[in-house]
C-alpha positions in Angstrom: 128.9 91.9 119.1 132.6 91.0 120.3 132.4 89.9 124.1 136.1 89.2 125.7 136.8 88.1 129.6 139.2 90.2 131.0 140.8 90.3 134.6 142.4 92.8 136.3 146.4 92.2 136.8 145.9 92.5 140.6 143.4 89.6 140.5 145.7 87.3 138.0 148.9 87.5 140.2 146.6 86.7 143.2 145.5 83.5 141.1 149.1 82.5 140.4 150.6 83.3 143.8 147.7 81.0 145.5 147.7 78.2 142.7 144.2 77.6 143.6 142.0 74.8 142.5 138.6 76.7 142.0 138.1 80.2 140.2 138.1 82.5 143.0 134.4 84.6 143.3 134.9 88.0 141.8 133.4 89.8 144.8 132.4 88.8 148.6 131.1 91.2 151.2 130.0 89.7 154.3 130.6 93.2 156.3 132.4 90.8 158.7 135.6 93.7 158.7 133.3 96.5 159.9 132.0 97.3 163.3 128.3 98.2 164.3 127.5 102.0 163.0 130.6 102.5 161.1 129.9 104.2 157.9 130.0 101.4 154.7 132.8 103.5 152.6 135.5 103.1 155.5 136.5 99.4 154.5 136.3 97.1 151.6 136.7 99.6 148.5 133.4 100.9 149.1 132.1 104.3 147.7 129.1 106.5 147.7 128.9 106.5 143.9 125.1 108.5 143.9 124.9 111.4 146.1 122.7 111.2 149.3 122.6 113.3 152.4 123.1 110.4 155.0 125.4 107.8 155.3 125.0 104.2 155.2 126.0 102.5 158.4 126.5 98.7 159.4 123.6 97.3 161.3 124.0 95.0 164.3 122.1 92.0 162.5 123.2 88.9 160.6 121.2 87.0 158.0 121.8 83.5 157.5 119.9 81.5 154.7 117.5 79.9 155.3 118.3 80.5 159.0 121.3 80.4 161.3 120.4 76.6 162.6 120.6 75.4 159.0 122.9 77.3 156.5 122.4 76.5 153.1 124.2 79.6 151.4 127.7 80.2 152.8 129.7 82.2 150.7 132.5 82.5 153.0 133.3 78.9 154.8 135.0 80.9 157.7 131.4 82.9 158.6 131.0 81.0 161.9 134.0 83.3 163.3 132.9 86.5 162.0 131.5 89.5 164.4 127.6 89.6 164.7 127.6 93.0 163.0 127.8 92.0 159.3 124.7 93.1 157.6 123.3 96.6 156.2 120.1 98.0 156.8 118.7 101.2 154.6 115.6 103.1 155.2 113.5 103.9 152.5 111.5 106.6 154.7 114.2 109.0 155.0 113.5 112.2 153.7 115.0 114.2 150.8 118.0 112.4 148.9 118.4 109.5 152.0 121.8 107.5 151.6 121.8 107.9 147.7 123.6 104.9 146.1 126.8 102.6 147.0 129.6 101.0 144.5 131.9 98.2 144.9 134.0 97.0 141.8 135.5 93.9 140.7 137.5 92.2 138.0 135.5 92.6 134.5 133.6 89.8 132.6 132.1 90.0 129.5 131.5 86.3 128.6 130.1 83.5 130.3 127.8 84.2 133.1 127.8 86.5 136.0 125.8 85.7 139.2 125.2 88.2 141.9 123.7 86.6 145.3 122.7 87.9 148.6 120.5 87.4 151.5 117.5 89.7 152.0 115.1 90.5 154.1 112.8 93.1 154.4 110.5 95.1 157.1 108.6 97.5 155.3 108.5 98.2 151.6 107.6 101.9 152.0 108.1 102.9 148.9 107.9 100.3 146.7 104.4 100.8 145.6 102.5 98.4 143.3 104.9 99.8 140.2 107.6 98.5 141.9 111.5 99.5 141.1 115.1 98.0 141.1 117.2 98.5 144.2 120.5 96.3 143.1 122.3 95.9 140.1 125.2 94.5 138.0 126.9 96.6 135.3 130.1 98.6 134.6 128.8 101.8 136.9 125.8 102.6 139.1 124.4 104.5 136.0 125.5 101.5 133.3 123.2 98.5 134.6 123.3 95.3 133.0 120.7 93.4 135.3 118.3 94.8 138.0 116.6 93.1 140.8 113.3 94.6 141.2 110.7 94.4 144.4 107.3 95.9 144.7 104.4 96.2 147.3 101.4 94.2 146.5 98.8 93.5 149.3 101.2 93.6 152.0 103.8 91.1 150.3 107.1 91.4 148.2 106.9 90.4 144.2 110.2 90.3 142.9 111.4 91.4 139.4 114.3 91.3 137.1 115.2 93.6 134.2 117.8 93.5 131.6 120.0 96.3 131.0 117.4 99.1 130.0 114.8 96.9 128.9 111.0 95.6 130.0 110.3 94.7 134.0 109.6 91.1 134.3 107.7 90.2 137.5 107.2 86.9 139.2 104.3 85.8 140.0 105.1 84.4 143.7 104.5 86.8 146.8 106.8 86.7 149.7 105.5 87.9 153.5 107.6 90.5 155.3 110.3 89.9 157.7 110.7 86.9 156.1 114.9 85.9 154.7 115.2 85.0 151.3 118.1 84.5 149.2 118.1 86.4 145.7 120.0 85.4 143.0 120.5 87.5 139.6 122.4 85.9 136.7 123.7 87.6 133.5 124.4 85.0 131.3 126.1 86.7 128.2 125.5 85.2 124.1 127.2 85.5 121.2 124.6 87.5 118.8 123.1 90.5 119.4 120.1 91.3 121.4 120.0 87.1 122.9 121.7 87.9 126.3 119.8 86.3 128.8 118.6 87.9 132.7 117.2 85.9 135.0 116.4 86.1 138.8 116.4 82.8 141.2 114.4 83.4 144.7 114.9 80.6 147.2 116.7 78.4 145.3 116.8 74.4 146.5 120.4 74.2 148.4 122.4 72.2 148.0 121.9 71.4 144.2 122.4 72.1 140.6 121.2 75.6 139.1 117.7 75.5 138.7 115.9 74.9 135.5 113.3 77.2 136.0 113.7 81.1 137.3 111.4 83.0 139.5 111.3 86.0 136.7 113.4 86.3 133.2 113.5 89.4 131.3 112.8 89.2 127.6 115.6 87.8 125.4 114.8 90.3 122.7 115.7 93.1 125.0 118.6 94.9 124.1 122.0 93.5 125.5 124.4 95.2 127.7 127.0 96.8 126.0 130.4 96.2 127.5 131.7 94.4 130.4 130.4 93.7 134.2 132.5 95.0 136.9 130.4 97.0 139.2 127.9 96.4 141.9 125.6 98.9 142.8 122.9 99.5 145.6 120.6 101.7 144.7 119.0 103.0 148.0 116.8 106.1 149.0 117.4 108.3 146.1 115.1 110.9 144.9 113.3 109.0 142.1 113.8 105.3 143.5 110.9 103.6 145.1 113.4 101.7 146.9 112.5 98.8 150.1 113.6 99.1 153.3 115.6 95.9 153.8 118.6 94.4 155.2 121.3 92.7 153.0 124.1 90.4 154.2 126.5 87.6 152.3 126.7 89.7 149.1 128.6 87.4 146.3 129.5 87.6 142.8 130.9 84.8 140.9 131.3 83.2 137.5 129.8 79.9 138.8 127.0 78.6 140.5 129.0 76.2 142.8 129.9 78.7 145.4 126.1 79.6 145.6 125.3 75.8 146.5 127.2 75.0 149.6 126.8 71.4 148.6 128.7 68.9 150.8 131.8 68.2 149.2 132.6 64.5 148.3 136.4 63.7 147.2 136.9 61.5 144.4 139.5 61.2 141.5 140.8 58.5 138.9 143.8 57.8 137.9 146.3 56.5 134.8 150.0 55.8 134.4 152.7 55.7 131.5 155.9 54.3 133.2 156.6 56.6 136.1 154.3 59.4 134.8 150.9 59.4 136.7 147.9 61.5 136.0 145.1 62.1 138.0 141.6 63.6 137.2 139.5 65.2 139.8 135.9 64.1 139.6 135.0 65.6 143.1 131.7 67.3 143.7 129.6 69.8 146.0 131.4 72.7 147.5 134.8 73.2 147.7 137.7 76.2 147.5 140.9 74.2 146.8 142.1 70.7 146.6 145.5 69.1 147.3 147.1 65.4 145.8 149.4 63.8 148.4 151.1 61.4 145.7 152.2 58.5 148.4 155.8 58.9 147.4 156.9 61.6 150.3 157.1 64.3 148.2 154.6 66.5 149.9 151.4 67.9 148.5 150.3 70.0 145.4 147.1 70.9 143.2 149.1 69.8 140.1 147.3 66.8 138.7 150.3 65.3 137.6 153.3 63.5 139.1 156.4 61.8 138.0 157.6 58.9 140.5 161.3 58.4 141.1 161.1 54.2 141.3 158.8 51.9 140.2 156.0 51.0 143.0 152.6 50.8 144.3 151.6 54.2 146.1 148.7 55.2 148.3 147.6 58.8 146.7 145.0 60.9 148.6 143.3 63.5 147.6 142.0 66.3 150.0 139.3 68.9 149.3 139.3 72.1 151.3 136.4 74.5 152.2 139.2 77.9 152.1 141.1 79.1 149.5 144.6 78.5 151.8 143.9 74.4 152.3 143.7 74.7 156.1 139.9 73.5 156.3 139.6 70.2 155.2 136.1 68.8 154.4 136.7 65.6 152.4 139.4 63.2 151.6 139.7 60.2 149.6 142.8 57.5 149.0 143.6 54.9 146.3 146.6 53.1 145.0 148.4 53.7 141.7 150.9 51.4 140.6 153.8 52.8 137.9 156.3 50.8 136.5 159.8 52.0 134.9 159.3 51.1 130.9 159.6 53.8 128.9 161.0 56.4 131.2 163.2 58.2 129.2 161.8 57.2 125.3 159.4 60.1 125.1 162.1 62.7 125.4 164.4 61.0 123.4 161.5 60.9 120.7 160.7 64.6 120.6 161.2 68.0 122.5 158.3 69.9 123.7 158.2 73.6 125.0 155.7 76.1 125.8 155.9 79.5 123.5 154.1 82.6 123.1 152.2 82.9 119.7 150.4 86.3 119.4 150.2 86.5 123.5 148.9 83.1 123.5 151.0 79.8 125.2 151.2 77.3 122.4 152.6 74.3 122.5 155.7 73.2 120.1 156.8 69.9 119.5 159.8 69.1 117.6 159.7 65.3 116.7 163.0 63.4 115.7 160.8 61.0 113.7 157.3 59.9 113.2 155.7 59.2 116.4 152.4 57.0 116.5 148.9 57.8 119.0 150.1 61.0 120.7 147.4 62.8 122.9 147.7 66.4 123.7 145.2 67.6 126.4 144.8 70.7 128.2 144.3 70.8 131.7 142.9 73.2 134.0 144.1 73.7 137.9 141.5 71.7 139.2 142.8 68.3 136.8 140.2 68.6 134.5 140.6 68.2 131.0 139.3 71.2 129.1 140.2 70.2 125.8 142.0 67.0 124.1 143.7 69.6 121.5 145.2 66.8 119.3 144.8 62.9 119.2 147.0 61.2 116.6 150.2 60.5 114.8 153.0 63.2 115.0 155.7 63.5 111.8 159.2 64.2 112.0 159.7 68.0 112.4 158.1 70.7 114.2 154.4 71.4 115.1 152.6 73.9 117.2 149.2 73.4 119.2 146.7 75.6 121.0 143.5 75.7 122.4 140.5 75.7 120.3 138.0 76.9 123.2 138.2 80.3 124.9 140.0 79.7 128.5 139.5 82.0 131.2 143.1 83.7 132.9 144.8 81.6 134.9 147.2 78.6 135.3 147.0 75.7 132.7 149.1 72.3 131.8 149.7 70.5 128.3 149.9 67.3 128.8 151.3 64.9 126.3 150.8 61.5 126.4 152.3 58.6 123.8 153.1 55.2 123.5 156.5 55.8 124.9 155.6 57.9 128.0 153.9 61.0 129.1 155.2 64.8 129.6 153.2 68.1 131.5 154.3 71.8 130.6 152.8 74.7 132.7 151.1 77.3 130.5 149.8 80.7 131.9 146.8 82.2 130.1 145.8 85.8 130.4 
């Protein structure tokens, strides 16, 4: 089975314009741009993809996890500025076809992991009897589901489950009382072989913290894999055959990383190295943050690029600042440390070989033309966070032309080829599509 990672042109363009330090969430809906009683389809590209006789409107409630005085799950760092009407409520007791189902779309993903997280509070599980049913999914359309979250009503409590594509219902063993707020996280984990994708569900994971080792429920791995790309969120409400709950849903996030789910306090840290006047800064920060900026200490301003060439030798105070928001307006931590650079070997690397980025089979490839033999050359692929994705080459380069490209799959975005030798270093930008 061939599985590829695709990003729409609009999303890719947005990434390039912002030059962000962390992959953006695929989808975020906190309902803050709606007003109470407004039809959900009025804003943010929602559509009523499954026909219903009634409209789903915005409810006047705000739900945080675990509660408003201790928010641990906060996909939008500016949520404290939102209006209070930021949830939806659907009533499964409505007659007929009720409010049908609603969809929204995002950039397609067909490799790695896709996470769906949201805050859930049920009032009454009127129609989700002991057999249960699904009420929210990820997939390619509302009729083609990759992973489904299930709920059923047992002895007055809710039990959650998960289902892979069209496979078998898998239920958790814990029971949750009505009128309680929960964080539900569905994970679809693409694997390379046929019928080996993993679909699991977490309920109230410990935050902040790493992704849990043990899920609430996990679908049988051997069930048929979802075929295609995940690009659609479907909320399945009171359709004629659905045994859906009556519940509130708030703060929906679809992402490819756990970090945006776990609102861990951000802690800035980095290491540095230099060759001549060229410095490299490796980001080792932890916690939840959405962007970062380096101040190189020489008055040239701030940038999220992790390499810098100083104009003169000396000792400089370099600072790294992490931000909660994508546009670097809301800082959460800063750390500073000094680095000393010298002018030895400043022009020797350029004189020894020329380097450029060329496109070969639509892949940005590093081209090196060496004037003579060069010892101890290391070529790294660096992402926008300043992290080394891969050391592509480490060894000597003989005179002549050579080309280098990553051996690992890369997501779309801005990267840097970093060339380091005994005679200096050089960094070139590369845009992967």
